[in-house]
C-alpha positions, 0 to 999 in steps of 0.5 A: 500500500502506497503512502497516498492510498493510506492517507486516502483510507485515513481520510475516508475513515475520519469522514465516516466517523464524522458522519456518525457523530453528526448523525448521533448529534442530530438524533440526540437533538431531535429527541431533546426537542421532542422531549421538550414538546411532550405534554405534562400536567401541572397545577395552575391557579384557577383564581388569584392566590393572594400573599398570606394565603395558607397552603391548605386554602391555596390547594383549593384554588388549583386546577390542572393544565397540560403544558409542554414539558420545557415550559414547566417553571422551577419548583412547580408542584406535582400534587396539592399537598406539597403546599401543606404547612406553607403560606404564600409569600408572593401572589400567584395570578390566575392561570400561572403555574403554582410553584413552591418558590412563592411559598414558605413555611408557616413558622417563618411568617409567624403571626401573619400566617394565622391571619386571613380575611377578617382575622385580626391580631390584637395585643392587650395587657392585663394583670397576670390573673386576668391573662392566666399567666403561667397557665395560658399557652400559645394555641389555646382558646379562651373566652372573654368574660366581663362585668359592665355597667348598663349606663357606665360611670359606675351605675350600680343599679344596672351592672351585669356580667356575661361572656362577651366573646368566645373561642379566641385563639391565643397567638402569643401567650403571656410570660409565666411569672418568674422570680422568687415569689413566682408562686404568689400572685404578683398581678404585674401587667403582662401581655397576650396576643389574641386572634379575633375578627375585626368586629370582635376587636371592636367589642374587646376594645369597648370592654377595655375602655370601660375597664379604664373609665368605670370602677365597676367594670372588670374582665378576665380571660377564661380557658376553654377545653382543649378538646370537646369544648361546648358553650352554654346558652347565652345569658347575663348575670346580675345581683338579682339572677344570683339572688333568685337562682335555685330558689323556689317561688315560695322562698322568693315571695317570702324574701321579697316580702321581708325586703318590703318590711313585712314580717 
């Protein structure tokens, strides 16, 4: 074999290898393009998901849609329960793919993650007895019981007590009493943060205002059961209802007669 023939053979072999490599590249590229065009199912928002929406609520705002695989956004969820325990930190507009990148854990959002719609967080101060300091824990539920005068200004002729608000969630519990006399009631002011609606906050503020200006007014938080809680029928308590409670009509008649100066 001459030198020229050998070179021709090498050139032909290299050309064949180049052709094979080109064919492999074209085939691979076609597969890549076809793969990118494959249809996959993603979850999109069927309505605007606002910032602060919990993952559980957002999961009810989703619908499925088929899109090209290459258009799937990073972090796109594959099932709604991937949002459990998260809260939206950025809005997702209707029709957009839902991605975990627009959500974060509830713990990172603190109190804000607890609030939606008409919910409000209200922080108030009171003494340790009023706020159940040392007993109350974050996540507990409480009722507000208050004693108020009908006409205000210490009108002792019309003073009543009732449960004003029920089932308020404790967002931040008051600190437990500390120090050498922690077991004794010090009645120092403490703070608590409660979750309530905007209308409930109006009622609570009115009670607080009455307590500031009326010597007969007072209020306390009362702890609800952790499970199987229930509410008694709505009622009010006055000196008269306490006086007559459990007494027979005969005894009531006798005492009323005595109050009028009878024998």
